[in-house]
C-alpha positions in Angstrom: -6.3 -15.0 -56.0 -3.2 -12.9 -56.8 -3.5 -10.9 -53.6 -3.9 -14.1 -51.6 -0.8 -15.6 -53.2 1.3 -12.5 -52.6 0.3 -12.5 -48.9 1.2 -16.2 -48.5 4.6 -15.6 -50.1 5.3 -12.6 -47.8 4.4 -14.6 -44.7 6.6 -17.5 -46.0 9.6 -15.2 -46.5 9.1 -13.7 -43.0 8.9 -17.2 -41.5 12.2 -18.1 -43.1 14.0 -15.2 -41.4 16.2 -15.8 -38.3 14.5 -16.0 -34.9 15.3 -13.6 -32.1 17.4 -16.4 -30.5 19.4 -16.9 -33.7 20.1 -13.1 -33.9 21.3 -13.1 -30.3 23.6 -16.1 -31.1 24.9 -14.1 -34.1 25.8 -11.1 -31.9 26.8 -12.8 -28.6 30.5 -13.1 -29.4 30.7 -9.3 -29.9 28.1 -8.1 -27.5 29.2 -9.9 -24.3 32.7 -8.4 -24.3 31.1 -4.9 -24.9 28.8 -5.5 -21.9 31.8 -6.6 -19.9 33.3 -3.2 -20.7 30.2 -1.5 -19.5 30.4 -3.3 -16.2 34.0 -2.2 -15.8 33.0 1.4 -16.5 30.1 1.2 -13.9 32.5 -0.1 -11.2 35.1 2.6 -12.1 32.6 5.4 -12.2 31.1 4.5 -8.9 34.5 4.4 -7.2 36.3 7.3 -8.9 37.7 9.8 -6.4 40.6 11.5 -8.2 40.3 14.9 -9.8 39.5 15.1 -13.5 39.6 17.7 -16.2 37.4 18.4 -19.2 37.6 15.5 -21.7 39.0 15.9 -25.2 37.5 13.0 -27.2 38.9 12.1 -30.6 35.6 13.1 -32.3 32.4 14.8 -31.4 29.9 12.8 -29.4 26.6 12.0 -31.1 23.8 10.5 -29.1 21.1 10.1 -31.7 20.6 8.9 -35.2 22.3 6.2 -37.3 25.7 7.9 -36.8 25.4 7.9 -33.0 28.6 7.0 -31.2 27.7 7.8 -27.6 25.3 6.8 -24.9 24.2 8.6 -21.7 23.3 6.8 -18.5 23.0 7.3 -14.8 25.7 5.2 -13.0 22.9 3.1 -11.4 21.5 2.1 -14.8 24.9 0.9 -16.0 25.4 -1.2 -12.9 24.0 -4.8 -13.4 22.9 -5.0 -9.7 22.4 -1.4 -8.5 21.8 -0.9 -4.8 20.1 2.5 -5.2 18.2 4.5 -7.7 19.2 8.1 -8.7 17.1 10.9 -7.0 16.9 12.6 -10.4 16.5 10.0 -13.1 17.0 11.7 -16.5 14.9 9.1 -18.3 17.1 9.1 -21.4 16.7 6.3 -23.9 18.9 3.3 -22.8 17.3 0.7 -25.1 20.8 -0.2 -26.3 21.8 -1.2 -22.8 18.6 -2.6 -21.2 17.4 -4.6 -24.2 20.9 -5.9 -25.0 21.2 -7.1 -21.5 17.8 -8.8 -21.6 18.7 -10.5 -24.9 22.0 -11.9 -23.6 20.1 -13.2 -20.5 17.6 -15.1 -22.7 14.8 -12.6 -22.4 14.5 -11.5 -26.0 11.1 -10.8 -27.5 9.8 -12.3 -30.8 11.1 -9.2 -32.7 14.5 -10.0 -34.4 14.7 -6.5 -35.8 14.6 -5.1 -32.3 17.3 -7.4 -31.2 19.5 -6.2 -34.1 18.7 -2.6 -33.4 19.8 -2.8 -29.8 23.0 -4.8 -30.5 24.0 -2.5 -33.4 23.7 0.5 -31.2 25.6 -1.1 -28.4 28.4 -2.1 -30.7 28.5 1.3 -32.4 29.2 3.1 -29.1 32.7 4.6 -28.7 31.9 6.7 -25.7 29.5 6.4 -22.7 28.7 9.4 -20.5 28.0 8.4 -16.9 26.1 10.8 -14.6 27.1 10.1 -11.0 24.9 11.9 -8.4 26.9 13.2 -5.4 24.2 15.2 -3.5 20.5 15.6 -3.6 18.5 17.7 -1.2 14.9 17.9 -2.3 12.9 21.1 -2.4 10.5 21.6 0.5 7.2 23.6 0.5 7.4 26.2 3.2 3.9 27.7 2.9 1.4 28.6 0.2 3.7 31.2 -1.3 7.3 30.1 -0.7 9.6 27.0 -0.6 13.1 26.0 0.3 14.9 25.2 -3.0 16.4 21.9 -3.7 20.0 21.2 -4.6 21.5 18.6 -6.9 25.2 18.0 -7.5 26.8 15.4 -9.8 29.8 14.3 -11.8 29.5 13.9 -15.6 32.2 11.4 -16.6 33.1 10.5 -20.2 34.5 7.1 -20.9 36.2 5.5 -23.9 34.1 2.3 -24.2 36.7 0.0 -25.9 39.4 0.8 -23.3 37.0 1.3 -20.3 39.1 4.5 -19.8 38.0 7.8 -18.2 38.7 10.6 -20.6 37.6 13.3 -18.2 34.5 15.1 -17.0 32.8 17.9 -15.2 31.2 18.6 -11.8 27.8 20.2 -12.2 25.1 21.5 -9.9 21.6 22.8 -10.1 19.0 24.3 -7.9 15.3 25.3 -8.2 14.3 28.4 -10.1 13.6 31.5 -8.0 9.9 31.2 -8.9 8.1 28.0 -9.7 4.5 27.8 -11.0 2.9 24.9 -9.1 -0.5 23.3 -8.7 -1.4 23.4 -5.1 -2.8 19.9 -5.0 0.8 18.6 -5.3 3.4 21.4 -5.2 6.2 19.1 -4.2 5.9 17.3 -7.5 6.2 20.5 -9.5 9.2 21.7 -7.5 10.9 18.3 -8.1 10.1 18.6 -11.8 11.6 22.1 -12.0 14.8 20.9 -10.3 15.0 17.9 -12.6 14.6 20.1 -15.7 17.4 22.5 -14.5 19.7 19.6 -13.7 19.2 18.2 -17.2 20.0 21.6 -18.7 23.3 21.8 -16.7 24.4 18.4 -18.0 23.4 19.4 -21.5 25.5 22.6 -21.3 28.8 20.8 -20.4 28.2 18.0 -22.9 27.5 20.6 -25.6 31.3 21.4 -25.5 32.1 17.9 -26.9 28.9 16.9 -28.5 26.8 17.8 -31.6 23.4 17.0 -30.1 23.5 16.9 -26.3 21.4 20.0 -25.8 18.7 18.6 -27.9 18.9 15.4 -25.9 18.6 17.1 -22.6 17.1 20.5 -23.4 
């Protein structure tokens, strides 16, 4: 009887908590301006043509943990209506962006704690790093023992979120390893994976100069 009563009380307390919709309403006034900043950054990053130098942010960038103050996205992910997809998608966690966007559009799930988590991360961001692909030439299998290496070039742009201001960035490039161990049933897939891995490492290297955990994020 005691166990049953405890369970009933627990369920009652949970039922009395705010719904996902109520949590969205609580955050909307702060989250919508922040998402508007992200849209500004997406437009600016896609159009940027001027030269830039290495950024000097006011503090170290941190991408993970409760003290995280930065997010990493491909420019296409930041755009609300992207026309293309990146050739090398880094598949970094963008829950703070995607789920916040869904919540504000009325597509929140029945998990209020998830809504809070996404919005809290979004509002905690002081910096967003935008990877803008400039060139992709995929690797090509030449014969059973050789291949033509692929090439990837991109800009890594660091923005101040509150001001939607470019702080600086780097131009990076990557190509396939000299030797790639592949499975002959799908060698192209393995060559693409090798190029993807090397591109991530190059981005991680430049971000390591201003971040505490970028190499762990992209290593």
